[in-house]
C-alpha positions as CSV (number, residue, x, y, z in Angstrom):
1,M,31.8,12.4,16.5
2,P,29.3,12.0,13.7
3,S,28.8,14.8,11.2
4,A,25.9,17.2,11.9
5,M,22.4,16.1,10.9
6,K,20.9,18.1,8.1
7,I,17.6,19.6,9.2
8,G,15.2,21.1,6.6
9,L,12.9,24.0,7.6
10,T,9.4,24.2,6.2
11,Y,7.3,27.2,6.9
12,D,5.0,29.9,5.4
13,L,6.2,33.5,5.6
14,R,3.5,36.0,6.0
15,E,5.3,38.7,4.0
16,D,5.5,36.4,0.9
17,Y,1.8,35.8,0.9
18,L,1.1,39.5,1.4
19,A,3.2,40.2,-1.6
20,E,1.1,37.8,-3.6
21,G,-2.0,39.9,-2.7
22,Y,-3.4,38.0,0.3
23,G,-4.9,40.0,3.1
24,E,-3.7,40.7,6.7
25,E,-6.2,38.3,8.3
26,E,-5.8,35.6,5.7
27,T,-2.1,35.4,6.5
28,A,-2.4,35.9,10.3
29,E,-1.2,32.4,11.1
30,F,1.9,32.6,8.9
31,D,5.4,33.3,10.3
32,R,7.6,36.4,10.4
33,P,11.2,36.1,9.2
34,D,12.6,36.5,12.7
35,T,10.7,33.4,13.8
36,I,12.6,31.3,11.2
37,D,15.8,33.1,12.2
38,A,15.3,32.2,15.8
39,I,14.5,28.5,15.1
40,E,17.5,28.2,12.8
41,E,19.9,29.9,15.3
42,A,18.7,27.5,18.1
43,L,19.2,24.5,15.9
44,H,22.7,25.8,15.1
45,H,23.3,26.2,18.8
46,W,22.6,22.5,19.3
47,G,25.0,21.5,16.5
48,F,22.5,20.8,13.7
49,A,23.1,21.9,10.1
50,T,20.0,23.6,8.6
51,E,18.6,24.2,5.1
52,R,15.7,26.5,4.5
53,I,12.9,24.9,2.3
54,G,9.9,27.1,2.8
55,T,6.4,26.4,1.6
56,I,4.9,23.1,0.4
57,R,5.4,24.3,-3.2
58,S,9.1,24.7,-2.6
59,L,9.2,21.3,-0.8
60,T,7.5,19.6,-3.7
61,Q,10.0,21.0,-6.2
62,R,13.0,20.1,-4.0
63,L,11.8,16.6,-3.4
64,A,11.2,16.1,-7.2
65,R,14.7,17.0,-8.0
66,G,16.1,14.6,-5.4
67,D,16.8,16.8,-2.3
68,R,16.6,15.0,1.0
69,W,17.1,15.8,4.7
70,D,17.7,13.7,7.8
71,L,14.7,15.4,9.5
72,V,12.4,18.4,8.7
73,F,11.5,21.0,11.3
74,N,8.0,21.7,10.1
75,I,5.9,24.7,11.1
76,A,4.1,25.2,7.7
77,E,0.5,26.1,8.3
78,G,-0.7,25.7,4.8
79,L,-3.3,27.8,2.9
80,R,-6.3,25.8,1.8
81,G,-8.6,23.2,3.2
82,F,-9.3,21.4,6.5
83,A,-6.1,19.4,6.0
84,R,-3.8,22.3,5.2
85,E,-1.6,21.8,8.3
86,A,-1.4,18.1,7.4
87,Q,-0.1,18.6,3.8
88,V,3.6,19.0,4.5
89,P,3.7,16.0,6.9
90,A,1.8,13.8,4.5
91,L,4.2,14.6,1.7
92,L,7.2,13.9,3.9
93,D,5.6,10.6,5.0
94,A,5.3,9.7,1.3
95,Y,9.0,10.2,0.9
96,G,10.0,8.6,4.2
97,I,11.4,11.7,5.7
98,P,10.9,12.3,9.4
99,Y,9.7,15.6,10.8
100,T,8.9,17.4,14.0
101,F,5.4,17.7,15.5
102,S,2.3,15.7,14.9
103,D,1.4,13.5,12.0
104,P,-1.2,14.2,9.2
105,M,-4.1,12.5,11.0
106,V,-3.7,14.5,14.1
107,L,-3.1,17.8,12.3
108,A,-6.2,17.3,10.1
109,L,-8.4,16.3,13.0
110,T,-7.4,19.1,15.3
111,L,-7.7,21.9,12.8
112,H,-11.5,21.1,12.7
113,K,-12.6,22.2,16.1
114,G,-15.9,20.4,15.9
115,M,-14.3,17.0,15.1
116,T,-11.8,17.6,17.8
117,K,-14.4,18.3,20.4
118,R,-16.3,15.1,19.5
119,V,-13.1,13.1,20.2
120,V,-12.2,15.0,23.4
121,R,-15.8,14.6,24.7
122,D,-15.5,10.8,24.1
123,L,-12.3,10.9,26.2
124,G,-14.4,12.2,29.1
125,I,-12.9,15.6,29.2
126,P,-15.3,18.5,30.1
127,T,-16.4,20.1,26.8
128,A,-19.0,22.8,26.3
129,D,-22.2,21.9,24.4
130,F,-21.7,22.7,20.7
131,A,-23.2,22.5,17.3
132,I,-21.7,22.8,13.8
133,V,-23.5,25.2,11.4
134,E,-22.8,24.3,7.8
135,D,-25.6,26.4,6.3
136,A,-28.5,28.7,7.4
137,G,-30.8,25.7,7.8
138,D,-28.7,24.3,10.7
139,L,-29.5,27.4,12.7
140,E,-33.0,26.2,13.3
141,T,-31.9,23.1,15.1
142,I,-29.7,24.8,17.7
143,G,-31.2,24.5,21.1
144,I,-28.2,25.4,23.3
145,P,-29.1,28.1,25.8
146,F,-27.7,31.6,25.4
147,P,-25.2,33.1,25.8
148,L,-23.4,31.3,22.9
149,F,-20.0,31.7,21.2
150,A,-19.4,31.4,17.5
151,K,-16.2,31.1,15.4
152,P,-15.0,29.5,12.2
153,V,-14.5,25.8,12.6
154,A,-11.0,25.6,11.2
155,E,-9.1,28.8,11.8
156,G,-6.5,29.9,14.3
157,T,-4.9,33.1,15.7
158,G,-8.4,34.3,16.6
159,K,-9.5,34.7,13.0
160,G,-13.2,35.4,12.9
161,V,-13.3,36.0,16.6
162,T,-14.6,39.5,17.6
163,P,-16.8,40.9,20.5
164,A,-19.8,39.9,18.3
165,S,-18.7,36.2,18.7
166,K,-20.4,36.3,22.1
167,I,-24.1,35.9,21.2
168,L,-27.1,36.8,23.4
169,S,-30.1,36.3,21.1
170,R,-31.5,34.3,18.2
171,G,-31.2,37.4,16.0
172,E,-27.5,37.7,16.8
173,L,-26.9,34.0,16.2
174,V,-28.4,34.2,12.7
175,A,-26.5,37.4,11.8
176,V,-23.1,36.3,13.2
177,C,-23.2,32.8,11.7
178,T,-24.4,34.1,8.3
179,S,-21.6,36.5,8.2
180,L,-19.0,33.9,9.2
181,L,-20.2,31.4,6.7
182,R,-20.0,34.0,3.9
183,R,-16.7,35.4,4.9
184,Y,-14.7,32.2,5.6
185,G,-16.4,29.7,3.4
186,Q,-16.4,27.0,6.1
187,P,-18.7,25.8,8.8
188,V,-19.2,27.7,12.1
189,L,-18.7,26.2,15.5
190,V,-21.4,27.4,17.9
191,E,-20.9,26.5,21.6
192,T,-21.9,27.5,25.1
193,F,-20.1,30.7,26.0
194,L,-17.6,30.1,28.8
195,P,-17.4,33.1,31.1
196,G,-14.6,32.1,33.4
197,R,-10.8,32.2,33.5
198,E,-9.0,31.3,30.2
199,L,-5.9,29.1,30.6
200,T,-3.4,27.7,28.1
201,V,-1.2,24.7,28.9
202,G,2.2,24.2,27.3
203,I,3.2,20.6,26.7
204,V,6.5,19.0,25.4
205,G,7.1,15.4,24.5
206,T,5.1,12.5,23.1
207,G,2.9,9.8,24.6
208,S,4.0,8.7,28.1
209,H,7.0,11.0,27.9
210,A,4.9,14.1,27.4
211,R,4.9,16.6,30.3
212,T,3.4,20.0,30.9
213,I,5.7,23.1,31.0
214,G,3.2,25.2,32.9
215,V,0.0,27.2,32.7
216,L,-0.6,30.7,31.5
217,E,-3.8,32.7,32.3
218,I,-4.9,35.0,29.5
219,V,-6.0,38.2,31.1
220,L,-7.6,40.9,28.9
221,K,-6.7,44.5,29.8
222,E,-9.3,47.2,30.0
223,S,-8.3,48.6,26.6
224,S,-8.8,45.2,24.9
225,E,-11.8,43.9,23.0
226,P,-13.9,42.5,25.9
227,D,-14.8,38.9,26.8
228,V,-12.9,37.1,24.0
229,Y,-9.3,36.3,23.0
230,S,-10.0,37.8,19.6
231,Y,-8.0,38.3,16.5
232,V,-7.3,41.9,17.4
233,N,-6.3,41.0,21.0
234,K,-3.9,38.3,19.7
235,E,-2.4,40.5,17.0
236,R,-1.8,43.3,19.5
237,C,-1.2,41.1,22.5
238,E,1.8,43.1,23.8
239,E,-0.5,46.0,24.6
240,L,-3.9,44.4,25.1
241,V,-3.2,41.1,26.9
242,E,-1.5,40.2,30.2
243,Y,-0.1,36.7,30.5
244,R,0.1,35.4,34.0
245,L,1.9,32.2,35.1
246,V,-0.4,30.4,37.5
247,R,0.2,27.5,39.9
248,D,-3.1,27.2,41.7
249,S,-5.5,24.3,42.0
250,M,-7.2,25.1,38.7
251,A,-3.9,25.2,37.0
252,A,-3.1,21.7,38.4
253,E,-6.4,20.4,37.1
254,V,-6.0,21.8,33.6
255,E,-2.5,20.3,33.4
256,R,-4.0,16.9,34.2
257,L,-6.7,17.4,31.6
258,A,-4.3,18.7,29.0
259,L,-2.1,15.6,29.2
260,A,-5.1,13.4,28.9
261,V,-6.2,15.3,25.7
262,W,-2.6,15.4,24.3
263,R,-2.1,11.6,24.8
264,G,-5.7,10.8,23.7
265,L,-5.3,12.6,20.4
266,G,-1.8,11.4,19.8
267,C,-0.1,14.8,19.6
268,R,3.7,14.9,19.4
269,D,6.7,16.9,20.5
270,A,5.2,20.2,21.7
271,G,2.1,22.3,21.6
272,R,-0.7,24.0,23.6
273,I,-4.1,23.1,24.9
274,D,-6.6,25.9,25.8
275,F,-9.3,25.7,28.5
276,R,-11.8,28.2,29.9
277,A,-13.9,27.8,33.0
278,D,-17.6,27.5,32.7
279,S,-20.3,29.3,34.8
280,L,-19.6,26.9,37.7
281,G,-15.9,27.4,37.6
282,I,-15.2,24.0,35.9
283,P,-12.2,24.1,33.5
284,T,-13.6,23.2,30.1
285,F,-11.7,22.2,26.9
286,M,-11.7,24.7,24.1
287,E,-9.1,23.6,21.5
288,V,-5.6,22.1,20.9
289,N,-2.8,23.6,19.0
290,P,-0.4,20.8,18.0
291,L,1.6,23.1,15.6
292,P,2.3,26.0,18.0
293,G,3.6,29.4,17.1
294,L,7.3,29.7,17.8
295,H,8.1,33.4,17.7
296,P,10.3,33.9,20.8
297,H,8.5,36.9,22.1
298,H,5.0,37.0,20.5
299,S,3.8,33.3,20.6
300,D,2.0,31.9,23.6
301,L,4.2,28.8,24.0
302,P,7.6,30.6,24.1
303,I,6.0,33.3,26.3
304,L,5.0,30.5,28.7
305,C,8.5,29.0,28.6
306,T,10.1,32.3,29.4
307,Q,7.9,32.8,32.4
308,T,8.8,29.4,33.7
309,G,12.5,30.0,33.3
310,M,12.9,27.8,30.2
311,S,15.0,29.4,27.4
312,Y,14.0,29.4,23.8
313,H,17.1,27.2,23.0
314,E,15.9,24.7,25.6
315,L,12.4,24.6,24.1
316,I,13.8,23.8,20.6
317,R,16.1,21.1,22.2
318,L,13.1,19.4,23.8
319,I,11.2,19.4,20.5
320,M,14.1,17.9,18.7
321,E,14.8,15.4,21.4
322,S,11.2,14.2,21.2
323,A,11.3,14.0,17.4
324,L,14.7,12.2,17.4
325,S,13.2,9.5,19.8
326,R,11.0,8.4,16.9
327,L,14.0,8.0,14.7
328,G,15.4,5.7,17.3
329,K,12.4,3.4,16.8
330,A,12.2,3.7,13.0
331,G,16.0,3.6,12.4
332,L,18.3,6.5,12.6
333,P,20.1,7.8,9.5
334,P,23.5,5.9,9.3
335,R,25.5,9.0,10.4
336,V,23.7,9.2,13.8
337,R,22.7,5.6,14.4
338,A,22.9,4.8,18.1
339,P,25.4,2.2,19.3
340,K,23.7,-0.9,20.7
341,G,22.2,-0.1,24.1
342,E,22.3,3.7,23.8
343,S,19.1,5.7,24.2
344,P,17.7,8.3,21.7
345,A,18.7,11.0,24.2
346,T,22.3,9.7,24.1
347,V,22.2,10.0,20.3
348,F,20.8,13.5,20.6
349,E,23.8,14.5,22.8
350,A,26.2,13.0,20.2
351,V,24.5,14.9,17.4
352,S,24.2,18.1,19.2
353,F,27.6,18.8,20.5
């Protein structure tokens, strides 16, 4: 049996950034220590050796002094710029070190919601009319009928989304966009407000091997902020949000659309794609998350897995199996190179047990 693969872990811990003086909302996308604990425990369960690396700064220092890993399990969100999620993968690419989840091109594209919607629209997927507001002058050119919805173009975890994000008039449009431009220092996505059901689709795998796990409906409770899956609703999801596993005709349609988006964008290993129904009940693409939250009990993808009967260990196994399949194409490290004729899955079994 080959010795265990050495898996590095890259991540951003919220508590570290809070200690440096960053705010609660600024750090909303970063991880809690128990998320890293859970990922590491799952990797150990499957027979992998792990080594915690942490942030891109730590990764840079470790690479410079010669440290290497067979593969990096990357969930680092990054701090600055439209390509912040792409920074760790780009650095690992430069050193020829494989990693989980999508490549730098996909991560940079999908963080910018406007660019993503242009590509998804070109794929023929239903997408709400939208405009990108880069400065106050752009507001004069918006001719999309009200109601509208506005949010920062490159944030996650509901940052910048409040009940005020649903816009009913020209005055509200100017006020909300001006505030978002000032607060977040980035363009604002303005799109047709979608009033219908909100669904998120979990996906594992890559390319033709990708498959859906299931569909969750996001149902806001009476005590929640109304109409929008906001920052507050996401932060306090245990008390403000109900997650319902759905298997109806709309769920089947969004699964079909989600796979088309996933494959069309070139996403890898695991993630989520969000839809919301328009005024006619047509499921409409909202955004894709190719670097999903992995807290076992707080993040949407593990919540979905739990409701379908898939364990957290199994989710991590599927992510690793997908990533290892790329090693089979590019050449596995010598310690786990597949014998002639064996599949990447066979190699995974050898490494894991």
